C-alpha positions, 0 to 999 in steps of 0.5 A: 595815753596808752602807749604799748610797752617796748617789744625789743627785750622780749623779743630778744629773749624769744629770738635767743632762745629759739635759736639756741634750742634750734641749734641745741636740738639739732646738734643732739639729734643727729650728732649725740643722740643718733650714734649712742642709740643706733649703737645701743639699739642696733640698725634694726630697731633704731631706724623705725624709732628715728623716723619717728623722732624726726617728724618730732624733731622737724615740728618742733624746729618749724615752731622754733624757726618762726618764732625766731624769725618774728622775733628778729622781724620785731628787732631789727629792719626787715632787710637786715642781716639778722632777718636774712639769716633766720629766714635762711634757717627757716627755709632750710627748715621748711623745705626739709619738713615739707618737701624732703623729710616726707619722701625720705620717711617714705623711701625709709619705710620702704626699706625697713625690712632691707635692714632687718637682721643688720643690727650692727652692721655699718657705722653712725657716718654710714648711716649719716650718708646713706640712711637705711640703705642705698634706695635712700642714700640721695634722699637722706643726703639732701635732708642732710644738706637742708639741715646743714643749710638750717644749721648755717642760717641759725649760726649765722643769726647766733654770730649776728646777735652776739655782736 
């Protein structure tokens, strides 16, 4: 009689890869790439590029987060902390991608003319807090909040996988 092979080893590999890639890509995007690009490009060139890269980042994160949840569902009880942590990460990413980031990008697009000739004004920390300016501050901080929620779920998931 034909039996399907145990999906656990492959699913665990997908789960680990997705979790590590979500964590690594997010840390790279927000804490390594952004400060370097802002420093070298200046705010006027950085903001439009960052806006385009944000769309690509969240498209990639969505696929990886769904893979992480799917693999967690294959390898754990449906109500386990591993599934819950993966779902927290997914929820943070989806809220950002579909609710917050589009609004933030629209607001950021409206402020592009306001940042003209401000190439080297402000700090990376200031940009992380306020985005393109005072008009985008609340939305930018909300994006950061949901990135932190997504990362918290991802780290929690990673800790569960390591135990």
